[in-house]
C-alpha positions in Angstrom: 19.3 -9.8 40.6 17.3 -12.4 42.5 17.7 -15.9 41.1 14.6 -16.9 43.1 12.4 -14.5 41.0 13.4 -16.1 37.7 13.1 -19.6 39.1 9.5 -18.7 40.1 8.9 -17.3 36.6 10.4 -20.4 35.1 7.9 -22.6 37.0 5.0 -20.3 35.9 5.8 -20.6 32.2 7.0 -24.2 32.2 5.3 -26.5 29.8 2.9 -29.0 31.3 3.9 -31.8 29.0 5.3 -32.5 25.6 1.9 -33.5 24.2 0.1 -30.3 25.2 -0.7 -27.7 22.5 0.2 -24.1 22.6 -3.3 -23.2 23.7 -3.0 -25.4 26.8 0.4 -23.8 27.4 -1.1 -20.4 27.4 -4.0 -21.4 29.7 -1.6 -23.0 32.1 0.6 -20.0 32.0 -2.4 -17.8 32.8 -3.7 -19.9 35.6 -0.3 -20.1 37.4 0.4 -16.4 36.8 -2.9 -15.3 38.3 -2.1 -17.2 41.4 1.3 -15.6 41.7 1.8 -12.2 43.3 5.1 -11.5 41.8 3.5 -10.2 38.6 1.8 -7.5 40.6 5.0 -6.3 42.3 6.6 -3.2 40.7 10.0 -4.1 42.2 9.9 -7.5 40.6 8.8 -5.9 37.3 11.9 -3.7 37.4 14.0 -6.8 37.9 12.3 -8.5 34.9 13.1 -5.4 32.7 16.7 -5.5 33.8 16.8 -9.2 32.9 15.8 -8.3 29.3 18.2 -5.3 28.8 21.1 -6.2 31.1 23.3 -7.8 28.4 23.7 -4.3 27.1 25.6 -3.3 30.2 28.3 -5.9 30.0 31.3 -6.3 27.7 31.0 -10.0 27.0 28.5 -12.4 25.6 27.4 -14.1 28.8 25.4 -17.1 27.9 23.4 -17.1 31.1 22.4 -13.4 30.7 21.4 -14.0 27.0 19.3 -17.0 28.0 17.7 -14.9 30.7 16.9 -12.2 28.2 15.3 -14.7 26.0 13.1 -16.1 28.8 11.9 -12.6 29.8 11.0 -12.0 26.1 8.9 -15.2 26.2 7.3 -14.2 29.5 6.2 -10.8 28.1 5.0 -12.2 24.8 3.0 -15.0 26.5 1.4 -12.4 28.8 0.4 -10.0 26.0 -0.9 -12.8 23.8 -3.1 -14.0 26.7 -4.4 -10.4 27.3 -5.2 -10.0 23.6 -7.2 -13.3 23.6 -9.1 -12.1 26.7 -10.0 -8.8 25.0 -11.2 -10.7 21.8 -13.4 -13.0 23.8 -15.0 -10.1 25.7 -15.9 -7.5 23.2 -17.2 -5.2 25.9 -13.7 -4.9 27.3 -12.1 -3.9 24.0 -13.2 -0.3 24.4 -11.5 -0.2 27.8 -8.2 -1.7 26.7 -6.3 1.1 28.4 -8.0 0.5 31.7 -5.5 -0.7 34.3 -8.1 -2.7 36.2 -8.8 -5.3 33.5 -5.1 -6.2 33.5 -5.1 -7.1 37.2 -2.7 -9.9 38.0 -0.9 -9.6 34.7 2.7 -8.8 33.9 2.0 -6.2 31.2 -0.3 -3.2 31.8 -0.7 0.0 29.8 1.4 2.0 32.4 4.2 -0.6 32.3 4.3 -0.6 28.5 5.6 2.9 28.3 8.2 2.2 31.0 9.4 -1.0 29.2 9.6 0.9 25.9 11.8 3.6 27.5 14.1 0.9 29.0 14.5 -0.8 25.6 15.2 2.6 23.9 17.9 3.1 26.6 19.4 -0.3 25.9 19.6 0.5 22.1 21.4 3.8 23.0 23.9 2.0 25.2 24.6 -0.6 22.6 25.2 2.1 20.0 27.8 3.7 22.3 29.6 0.3 22.7 29.6 -0.3 19.0 30.8 3.2 18.1 33.7 3.0 20.7 36.7 2.1 18.4 38.5 0.5 21.3 36.1 -2.4 21.4 36.0 -5.0 18.7 32.9 -6.5 17.2 33.6 -9.8 18.8 33.4 -8.6 22.4 30.4 -6.2 22.0 27.1 -7.9 23.2 24.7 -8.4 20.3 23.0 -11.8 20.7 20.0 -10.3 22.6 19.2 -7.5 20.2 16.5 -9.7 18.5 15.0 -10.1 21.9 14.7 -6.4 22.3 13.3 -6.0 18.8 10.6 -8.7 19.3 9.6 -7.4 22.7 9.3 -3.8 21.4 7.2 -4.9 18.4 4.9 -6.9 20.7 4.2 -4.1 23.1 3.8 -1.7 20.2 1.0 -3.8 18.7 -0.7 -4.2 22.1 -0.2 -0.7 23.6 0.6 1.6 20.6 -0.3 4.9 22.4 2.1 4.3 25.3 5.0 3.1 23.1 4.7 6.0 20.7 4.3 8.4 23.6 7.4 7.1 25.3 9.4 7.6 22.1 8.6 11.3 21.8 8.8 12.4 25.4 10.8 15.6 25.4 10.0 16.5 21.8 13.0 16.5 19.4 15.5 15.5 22.0 13.3 12.6 23.1 12.8 11.3 19.5 16.5 11.6 18.8 17.5 9.7 21.9 14.9 7.0 21.4 14.8 6.4 17.6 18.2 7.5 16.3 20.1 4.6 18.0 17.7 2.1 16.3 18.6 3.5 12.9 22.3 3.8 13.5 22.6 0.3 14.9 22.0 -1.0 11.4 25.6 -0.1 10.6 27.0 -2.5 13.2 24.7 -5.6 13.3 23.5 -8.1 10.8 20.4 -7.4 8.8 18.5 -10.1 10.7 19.4 -8.5 14.0 18.7 -4.9 13.0 15.9 -3.0 14.7 15.1 -1.1 11.5 11.9 -3.0 10.8 10.6 -2.2 14.3 11.6 1.4 13.8 9.6 1.6 10.6 6.5 0.2 12.5 6.8 2.8 15.2 7.0 5.7 12.6 4.2 4.3 10.5 1.8 3.9 13.5 2.9 7.1 15.1 2.2 9.2 12.0 -1.1 7.6 11.0 -2.4 6.1 14.2 -3.2 2.9 12.2 -1.8 -0.6 12.2 -0.6 -2.1 8.9 -3.1 -4.5 7.4 -2.1 -7.9 6.2 -5.2 -8.8 4.2 -5.7 -8.1 0.5 -8.8 -6.5 -0.9 -10.1 -9.8 -2.0 -9.7 -11.3 1.4 -11.5 -8.4 3.0 -14.4 -8.9 0.6 -14.6 -12.6 1.5 -14.7 -11.8 5.2 -17.4 -9.1 4.6 -19.5 -11.6 2.7 -19.3 -14.0 5.6 -20.6 -11.3 7.9 -17.2 -10.7 9.7 -16.1 -7.2 10.4 -13.0 -6.0 8.7 -11.4 -3.0 10.4 -7.8 -2.9 9.3 -7.7 0.9 9.5 -8.9 1.2 13.0 -7.3 4.4 14.5 -5.4 3.3 17.6 -3.7 6.6 18.5 -5.4 9.9 19.1 -4.6 12.9 16.9 -3.0 14.7 19.9 -0.4 11.9 20.4 0.1 11.7 16.6 0.7 15.5 16.3 3.2 15.4 19.1 5.1 12.5 17.6 5.1 13.9 14.1 6.3 17.3 15.4 9.2 15.7 17.3 10.1 13.4 14.3 10.1 16.3 11.9 12.4 18.4 14.1 14.8 15.5 14.5 15.0 15.0 10.7 13.0 11.9 10.2 13.4 10.5 6.7 16.4 12.7 6.0 18.5 10.4 8.3 17.3 7.4 6.3 18.4 9.0 3.0 21.7 10.1 4.5 22.5 6.6 5.8 21.9 5.2 2.3 24.3 7.8 0.8 26.9 7.2 3.5 27.2 3.6 2.6 25.3 2.3 -0.4 25.5 -1.3 1.0 22.6 -0.3 3.3 20.4 0.6 0.3 18.5 -2.7 0.3 17.4 -2.9 3.9 17.1 0.8 4.8 15.5 1.5 1.4 12.8 -1.1 1.8 11.9 0.1 5.2 11.8 3.7 4.0 9.6 2.9 1.0 7.2 0.9 3.1 6.8 3.6 5.6 6.4 6.4 3.1 3.8 4.4 1.2 1.8 3.7 4.4 1.8 7.3 5.4 1.1 8.7 2.0 -1.7 6.4 0.9 -4.7 5.5 3.2 -5.4 1.8 3.1 -8.3 0.7 0.9 -10.8 -1.4 2.7 -14.5 -2.4 2.4 -16.6 -0.1 4.6 -20.2 0.3 5.4 -22.0 2.9 3.2 -23.3 4.9 6.2 -19.9 5.2 7.9 -17.7 5.6 4.9 -17.7 9.4 4.9 -17.0 9.6 8.6 -14.2 7.1 8.4 -12.6 8.9 5.5 -12.7 12.2 7.3 -11.2 10.7 10.4 -8.5 8.9 8.5 -7.5 11.8 6.3 -7.1 14.4 9.0 -3.6 15.7 8.8 -1.3 16.2 11.8 1.6 17.7 10.0 3.0 14.6 8.2 3.4 16.7 5.0 6.4 18.5 6.6 7.9 15.1 7.3 7.3 13.8 3.8 8.8 17.1 2.4 12.2 15.9 3.6 12.2 13.5 0.7 12.7 16.4 -1.7 16.4 16.9 -1.0 18.5 18.2 -3.9 21.7 17.5 -1.9 20.7 13.9 -1.3 19.8 13.4 -5.0 23.2 14.9 -6.0 25.1 12.5 -3.7 23.1 9.5 -5.1 24.0 10.4 -8.7 27.6 10.8 -7.7 27.6 7.3 -6.2 26.2 6.0 -9.5 29.1 7.6 -11.4 31.7 6.5 -8.9 30.6 2.9 -8.3 28.8 1.7 -11.4 32.2 0.5 -12.9 33.1 -1.5 -9.8 31.9 -5.0 -10.1 31.6 -5.6 -6.3 29.3 -2.5 -5.9 26.9 -3.0 -8.9 24.3 -4.7 -6.8 24.4 -2.0 -4.2 24.2 0.7 -6.8 21.2 -1.0 -8.4 19.5 -1.1 -5.0 20.2 2.6 -4.3 18.9 3.6 -7.8 15.8 1.5 -7.2 15.0 3.3 -4.0 15.2 6.7 -5.7 13.1 5.6 -8.6 10.4 4.0 -6.5 10.2 7.0 -4.2 9.5 9.3 -7.1 7.0 6.9 -8.6 5.2 6.8 -5.2 5.1 10.6 -5.3 3.7 10.6 -8.8 1.2 7.8 -8.0 2.5 5.7 -10.9 2.9 2.6 -8.8 -0.6 3.0 -7.3 -2.7 3.7 -10.4 -5.3 1.1 -11.0 -8.3 0.8 -13.4 -11.7 -0.4 -12.3 -12.5 -4.0 -13.5 -14.0 -4.2 -17.0 -17.7 -4.7 -17.1 -19.4 -6.9 -19.6 -22.4 -5.6 -21.6 -24.9 -8.3 -22.6 -27.4 -7.6 -25.4 -30.0 -9.8 -27.1 -30.9 -9.4 -30.7 -33.2 -11.9 -32.6 -32.5 -14.7 -30.2 -28.7 -14.3 -30.3 -26.8 -13.1 -27.2 -23.8 -10.9 -27.7 -21.3 -10.2 -24.9 -19.2 -7.1 -25.3 -16.5 -5.9 -23.0 -17.2 -2.3 -22.0 -14.4 0.2 -22.0 -12.6 0.8 -18.7 -13.7 3.9 -17.0 -11.5 5.4 -14.3 -13.9 6.7 -11.6 -11.4 7.1 -8.8 -7.8 7.9 -9.8 -5.9 5.8 -7.4 -2.5 7.2 -6.8 -3.7 10.8 -7.3 -6.9 11.4 -5.4 -5.6 9.5 -2.4 -1.9 10.7 -2.7 -0.7 13.0 0.1 2.6 13.4 -1.6 0.8 14.8 -4.7 -1.9 16.9 -2.9 0.5 18.5 -0.5 3.0 19.6 -3.2 5.8 17.2 -2.1 5.8 15.5 -5.5 6.2 19.0 -7.2 9.2 19.7 -4.8 10.8 16.4 -5.6 10.4 17.1 -9.3 12.0 20.5 -8.9 14.9 19.0 -6.9 15.4 16.3 -9.6 15.2 19.0 -12.3 18.0 20.9 -10.6 20.1 17.8 -10.8 19.1 16.7 -14.3 22.6 17.2 -15.6 24.0 14.9 -13.0 21.3 12.3 -13.7 22.3 12.4 -17.4 25.9 11.9 -16.4 25.0 9.0 -14.2 23.1 7.3 -17.0 26.3 7.3 -19.0 24.1 7.2 -22.2 27.2 7.0 -24.4 28.7 4.2 -22.3 32.1 5.8 -21.9 32.8 3.5 -18.9 31.7 0.2 -20.5 35.2 -1.1 -20.9 35.8 -0.6 -17.2 32.4 -2.1 -16.2 33.3 -5.3 -18.2 36.2 -5.9 -15.9 34.6 -8.9 -14.1 35.6 -10.0 -10.6 37.0 -13.5 -9.9 33.6 -14.8 -8.9 31.9 -13.7 -12.2 30.6 -16.5 -14.4 30.5 -15.9 -18.1 27.2 -16.6 -19.9 27.6 -19.3 -22.6 25.1 -17.6 -24.9 25.0 -14.4 -26.8 26.9 -11.5 -25.2 26.8 -7.9 -26.2 29.9 -5.8 -26.3 28.3 -3.0 -24.3 25.9 -4.3 -21.6 22.7 -2.2 -21.1 22.7 -2.9 -17.3 19.7 -2.8 -14.9 21.1 0.4 -13.3 21.0 2.3 -16.6 17.5 1.0 -17.2 16.3 2.3 -13.8 17.9 5.7 -14.4 16.4 6.0 -17.8 13.0 5.1 -16.3 13.5 7.9 -13.8 14.5 10.2 -16.7 11.3 9.2 -18.5 9.3 10.0 -15.3 10.8 13.4 -15.0 10.2 14.5 -18.7 6.6 13.1 -18.6 5.7 14.5 -15.1 2.2 15.7 -14.6 1.3 17.8 -11.5 -2.2 17.0 -10.1 -1.9 19.3 -7.0 -4.7 21.6 -8.3 -6.8 19.2 -10.3 -6.9 15.4 -10.3 -8.6 15.3 -13.8 -6.1 17.1 -16.0 -2.4 17.1 -15.1 -0.2 20.2 -15.5 2.9 19.4 -17.7 4.6 22.8 -17.3 7.2 21.3 -15.0 8.0 18.7 -17.7 8.5 21.5 -20.2 11.1 23.0 -17.8 12.9 19.7 -17.7 13.0 19.4 -21.5 14.2 23.0 -21.8 17.1 22.3 -19.3 18.1 19.2 -21.3 18.2 21.1 -24.5 20.8 23.5 -23.1 23.3 20.6 -23.0 25.8 20.5 -25.9 25.3 17.8 -28.5 27.8 15.0 -28.6 30.6 15.0 -31.2 30.2 12.9 -34.3 33.1 10.5 -33.4 33.1 8.4 -30.3 36.8 9.1 -29.9 36.1 12.8 -29.5 33.7 12.2 -26.5 35.3 13.7 -23.4 35.3 11.6 -20.2 33.7 14.2 -17.8 31.6 16.1 -20.3 27.8 16.0 -20.0 26.1 15.8 -23.4 22.6 16.0 -24.6 21.2 12.5 -24.1 18.6 12.4 -26.9 21.0 11.2 -29.7 22.2 8.4 -27.4 18.7 7.4 -26.4 17.8 7.0 -30.1 20.8 4.9 -30.7 19.9 2.7 -27.7 16.6 1.9 -29.2 18.1 0.6 -32.4 21.2 -1.0 -30.9 19.3 -3.1 -28.3 16.2 -4.3 -30.3 15.4 -7.1 -27.8 15.2 -4.7 -24.8 11.4 -4.3 -24.6 11.7 -2.7 -21.1 13.6 0.2 -22.6 11.2 0.3 -25.6 8.3 1.0 -23.2 10.2 3.9 -21.6 11.2 5.3 -25.0 7.6 5.5 -26.1 6.8 7.4 -22.8 9.5 9.9 -23.7 8.3 10.4 -27.3 4.7 10.7 -26.1 5.7 13.5 -23.7 7.4 15.3 -26.5 4.2 15.1 -28.5 1.9 16.1 -25.6 4.0 19.1 -24.6 4.8 19.8 -28.3 8.4 20.6 -27.4 9.5 21.6 -30.9 13.2 22.1 -30.2 13.5 18.5 -29.0 11.2 17.2 -31.7 13.5 18.8 -34.3 16.5 17.2 -32.7 14.9 13.7 -32.5 12.8 13.5 -35.6 14.8 15.6 -38.1 18.4 16.1 -37.1 19.0 12.5 -35.8 16.7 11.0 -38.4 14.5 8.9 -36.1 11.6 9.2 -38.6 13.6 7.8 -41.5 15.2 5.0 -39.4 11.9 3.9 -38.1 10.2 3.8 -41.5 13.1 1.9 -42.9 12.9 -0.8 -40.2 9.1 -1.1 -40.4 9.3 -1.7 -44.2 11.6 -4.7 -43.7 9.6 -7.9 -44.6 12.3 -10.6 -44.8 13.4 -10.7 -41.1 11.0 -9.3 -38.5 12.6 -6.7 -36.3 12.1 -6.8 -32.5 11.6 -3.0 -32.5 8.8 -3.0 -35.1 6.0 -3.0 -32.4 7.3 0.1 -30.5 8.3 1.9 -33.8 4.7 1.5 -35.1 3.4 3.0 -31.9 5.9 5.9 -32.1 5.0 6.6 -35.8 1.3 6.5 -35.0 1.8 8.9 -32.1 3.6 11.3 -34.4 0.8 10.9 -37.0 -2.0 11.5 -34.4 -0.2 14.4 -32.8 0.4 16.1 -36.1 -3.3 16.1 -36.8 -3.9 18.3 -33.8 -1.4 20.9 -34.9 -1.5 23.9 -37.1 0.0 23.5 -40.6 2.5 26.2 -39.6 3.9 24.0 -36.7 7.2 22.3 -37.1 6.1 18.7 -36.9 3.2 18.9 -39.2 5.1 20.9 -41.8 8.0 18.5 -41.6 5.9 15.4 -42.0 3.9 16.9 -44.9 7.2 17.7 -46.7 8.8 14.3 -46.0 8.5 12.0 -49.1 9.2 8.8 -47.2 6.5 9.7 -44.6 3.9 10.4 -47.2 4.6 7.2 -49.1 4.4 5.2 -45.9 1.0 6.5 -44.6 -1.1 3.9 -46.3 1.2 1.0 -45.3 1.4 2.4 -41.7 -2.4 2.4 -41.3 -2.7 -1.1 -42.9 -0.1 -2.6 -40.5 -1.7 -0.9 -37.5 -5.2 -2.1 -38.4 -3.8 -5.6 -38.9 -2.3 -5.5 -35.4 -5.6 -4.3 -33.9 -7.8 -7.0 -35.3 -9.0 -9.4 -32.5 -7.9 -12.9 -33.2 -5.0 -11.8 -35.4 -7.3 -11.4 -38.5 -9.2 -14.6 -38.0 -13.0 -14.3 -37.7 -14.0 -14.3 -34.0 -17.4 -15.7 -32.8 -19.4 -12.8 -31.5 -22.8 -14.4 -30.9 -24.6 -17.6 -29.8 -27.6 -18.9 -31.6 -29.3 -21.9 -30.1 -26.1 -23.0 -28.5 -24.0 -22.8 -31.7 -21.3 -20.1 -32.2 -21.6 -18.1 -35.3 -18.5 -16.4 -36.8 -18.9 -12.9 -38.3 -16.3 -10.8 -40.2 -14.4 -8.2 -38.3 -15.8 -4.7 -38.1 -14.0 -1.7 -39.5 -11.2 -0.7 -37.1 -10.6 3.0 -36.5 -7.1 4.1 -35.8 -7.5 7.9 -36.0 -8.2 10.5 -33.3 -11.2 9.8 -31.2 -10.8 6.0 -31.5 -10.1 3.5 -28.8 -6.7 3.0 -30.4 -5.8 6.7 -30.1 -6.9 6.7 -26.4 -4.7 3.7 -25.8 -1.7 5.5 -27.2 -2.3 8.4 -24.8 -4.5 10.7 -27.1 -7.9 10.9 -25.4 -11.1 12.0 -27.1 -10.4 15.7 -26.2 -7.6 15.6 -28.7 -9.3 16.7 -32.0 -8.2 17.4 -35.5 -7.0 21.0 -36.0 -9.6 23.2 -37.4 -8.0 25.2 -40.3 -11.0 27.4 -40.7 -9.9 29.2 -37.6 -6.7 30.3 -39.4 -8.8 31.5 -42.4 -11.2 33.5 -40.2 -8.3 35.0 -38.2 -6.5 35.9 -41.5 -9.6 37.7 -42.9 -10.1 39.6 -39.6 -6.4 40.8 -39.6 -6.7 41.7 -43.3 -9.8 43.8 -42.8 -8.2 45.6 -39.9 -5.1 46.3 -41.9 -7.2 47.9 -44.7 -8.9 50.4 -42.4 -7.6 54.0 -42.5 -5.0 54.9 -40.0 -7.3 57.4 -38.3 -10.0 54.8 -37.8 -7.4 52.4 -36.4 -6.1 55.0 -33.9 -9.7 55.8 -32.8 -10.3 52.1 -32.1 -7.1 51.9 -30.1 -8.2 54.9 -28.0 -11.6 53.4 -27.4 -9.9 50.1 -26.2 -7.6 52.0 -23.9 -10.6 53.9 -22.5 -12.5 50.7 -21.8 -9.5 49.3 -20.0 -9.3 52.3 -17.7 -13.0 52.0 -16.9 
């Protein structure tokens, strides 16, 4: 390699003085570079690329070559930054950013971007071969210049996305595998700060959507729009043809399946690999929300939502085999002190993936509006009820609309027994899990004998997500809970645990509901679990799963225990809040049922429940009073606040309280007159002569034939 070439480049990029700013440095760099012909020479450009990637071809950390690689990275970054500034200052050139002519005299051009990307991909591939060669130790394998490769690739991706994405998928599946797989596998051999996984996630995100990730919040976008500045975070930078080719090659290679396999292979990768996977899946599955002009909104939405086959790529997330291995890792490593953090990270990845699919993490309500009314000179401000016009997380969810969420739920359903085993609801391994490592510091305060653990909480949250799952593939207004019923049925096939803890077998999988009830009362301060418990109970009510309700409410006496704790007056119980919600949910749900149903019949025949009804409503109304029962000012008269007594609070079906508990206005009190009318009709038909009945049956058959 010619030393004269790099000496010339050093003179071009040299700082004019220590007092000059970065802007002056860029302008000086540009002035000198335009006068130099070396930037227009393809042979020199090949030598510059070699200076960036050459440390990958040697077996020692040569300081001179590492420094040269850093200098080349700076050359390329400075050149691209200068080009971007030129395009911003001349808006007419922005539409022709792929025109080679406007880059005359510059180091980086659109045609060179693809060539440089290919060389960087080849460098990653060669580095992976060196690392995977067992004859070489980590100390002698070159690694110091990998951040230079990462930054350079990210820089040219932002400036020339079409050419970089096109270079990564040349040759279809083979091209994608050769270009992207080394970037993923290198994470096993280098430090997290040196790993190219973040750049890989950017390539996949942009290649699948054609869009660049925005960094501005909705509020910042609104502020820019108010100042008259255009906000175009979702500008499509890659054509649908290039996207389709990239997605097809990525899907054939395996895409997200390799991310999941790497996490299962070594759970210590869960944090870094998992975060990149989650960010990429979220960006592909949910279009970015931005403020757009009214006249162009429909056109932009149509352009943004056009599918190029990314649903097949997302479908790889619904892997029963991967879920099985993850649950096995939870069982094997949750009792190892050194692996607890990694197990928590892996469980978090699985939970957040499914919550992305269900849209749970994306659901938002529109801001509350304030209704202002005037009456006899007094002004009353009333907060209007929140109305969900657009269901974020459902209407804009590709995972839900394409059926990937349903497939993920089916795969999790198939592994529901292993999930229950991983939760270890009866804490058979708690003695082992308490074996602390030497670095563990004991907490000086209160310690429980059996710790709840964050991993168990995350798995229970996943369990609650599964049994309360709603499919919105067909309709975004009303969810289909038939899949949740399947989950509840499968759980009820599990055997009940023995009465004595000593009789619990180590490897047996028992029905989790008795243990879930015990957790609620044994950990009264765990409000995170209390929230998940109410979600489970609400799902039992909404689906009216009688076999589980019999087990929870009757056999394991949840109703009696909850009433007993709520009646305690001397020492307030930490679980009283969630228990009141649960009891009210049972009360409201029973009102929608027939008198012949299990829950309503059981509650009507339960003496403790009947005696507690008046007190339950009184306690609930007391909690619902604004101001905690103190009169709240509700009007202003000539500048002075006037206090008025609280209005009557409704806590029955059709009220705001019932809607808050998950019983919308469509849930109505059961009409018993239907049963009376149906009974009269059946009685009249039974009193008819046999011949008449036979004639009627014949007429019905004749009508069916016609």
